[in-house]
N, C-alpha and C positions, 0 to 999 in steps of 0.2 A: 595576504592581509593578516598578519600575525597579531595575536592578542597577548603576547608574552608579558606585557606590562599590566594586564588585567587579571581578574580572578581565573581560577582553573576552569576548564571547559564545563559547560552545563551538560549534564547527562540525563536530562529530563525524559528523553525518548527511551532510555534504557533502565528506568526506575524499576521495572518488573523483573529484571534479571538479577542473578546472584551478585554478591559483592565482588567475587573474584572476577567475573566477566566485566563488571563495571570498572574495576581497577585496570584490567588489561586494555579496555577501550580508552580509559583516561590516559594510560601510558602511551598508546598509539597517537592520541590526539596531541598530547603535550610534546611528543617527539616529532610531530608533523609528518607522521607516516601513514595516516589514514588514506590519503590520496593514492599513494603507491599500492597499499593493500587493496583498496576498492578497484582501482583502475586495472590492476593485474587480473582480478576476478571478472570484472565487467568493463572491458575496454571501450565499448561503444554504446551510445544512446539509441533507443528505438526510433522508428520513423512513423509511429502511429500517432499522428499529430491532430487530425480532425475528428469531429464528432462521428461521422460515418465510419471511418476506419476503426475507431475505438469501439463502437457498437458492434461492428462485424467481428472484431477480435473477441469481445466478450461473448457474443453469440456462438462463435466457433467453440469456445471452451465449454459453454453451457451445453451445447449439442453433443459434445464429446463425452461429458461426464454427468450431466444432469438433464437429460432429454425430457424426462417426465415432470420436471419442476415447473412451477408457475412461470408464465411468460414474462419477459422483460420489455417494457415499453420504451425505455430511454436509458442510454449510457452516455454520459457527457463528462468533459473536464469542466470543473466549476471553480471560477475565480474567487468565490465567496467562502470556500471551505478553508478554514485556518487549521493547519496541521496540529497545532497544540491543542485546540479545543475539540476538534472532531476527528482525531486520529488521521487516517490516511485517505479515507473516502467515506461515503455514506450510502447506505441502502435504505431507501424509503418505500414504504408500502402505503399507498394512498387509496382510500375507498371513496368512490363518488356515486351519487345517486343519479341514474339516467332513466327517466320515466319511472317505471315500477321495478327497475332492476338495480342491483348494487354492483358496480363495476370496480374491480380492484386493479391497480397498476403498480408494478414494481419498477423502481427507478434506481439506477446506480450513478452516483456522482463521485468523481475522483478529483482530488485537488489538482488544479492547474500546475502546481509545482512539479507534478510528475509527468509533464509533457516531454521532458528531456532527461529521462533516466534509462538505464539499460532494460531491455525487454524482460529478462527474468524477474526484475524487481517490480515492473508493471504487472506482470503475470501474477505475482504474489498478491498484489492489491486487488486485482480483479477476482482472483480465486477467493479471497477473503470475503469480498462483497457478494459473490455468487453463493457462497456457503450460507449466507444469511437468508437465501430463498427457502432453505429447508430448516435451518437451525437459527433461531433468533438470538439465543444467548451464546456467550463465549465459554462453552462448556466442553467436556471431553468429546461429545459427539460432533460438535462444531469443528474442533481441531482435527479430529479423525477424518472428516470430510475434506478439510483443507489439504491434509496430507495425501489423501486419495487422489485429489486433482493435481497436486504438486508435491511430489515426495520430498523435495528440499524446502518445503514451506518454512519450517522454523529457522533454518539457516538464512534463507532469503529475507525473512522478517527481521532477523537480527542485523543483517548487512544493511538493510534499508534504514533501520533505526540508527545504525552507526553512521551512515551517510548523512542523516538529518543532523546528527551531532556535529559532524564534519562541516556541514553547510553553515550551521550557526557560527562555527569558529572561523572557518576559512572562506566560505562562499561555495558556489556551485562547482561541480566537477565536469559535468557533461554539457 
């Protein structure tokens, strides 16, 4: 589904990156080479399709890297998350009064768009949301924690954002 008769590809997912990286990404998109680039790096989609497998996947990462962090009550794919408005996923912290106690629940919601992407890209999203258990802001400590859990975090985030640009321009890959 080529859009050659329309305007240049929208790079809204890459706005935070340098002009040089944006130019390279735009060149790949305009040449129709993003699919080859991404499929070479990530040939297969993950098979973590249901709520329970996604919860188990997130808990395994949490237990490996953040055992002492607050518990997670829910990890789900969410059809209502719009990638443009809410980034890639949401971490919510809900406080509820139960009797005379205040109960806190941490929930992670990942856009349903990511049901069929490669596992390393899904891991990057889960790592990002898990990091919010300890670090609420996207600051230096937050990204340090992300890189602790996934050393290739920054490359994976860039590749996922490139995929989102590709998806807007050409459609799904996996």
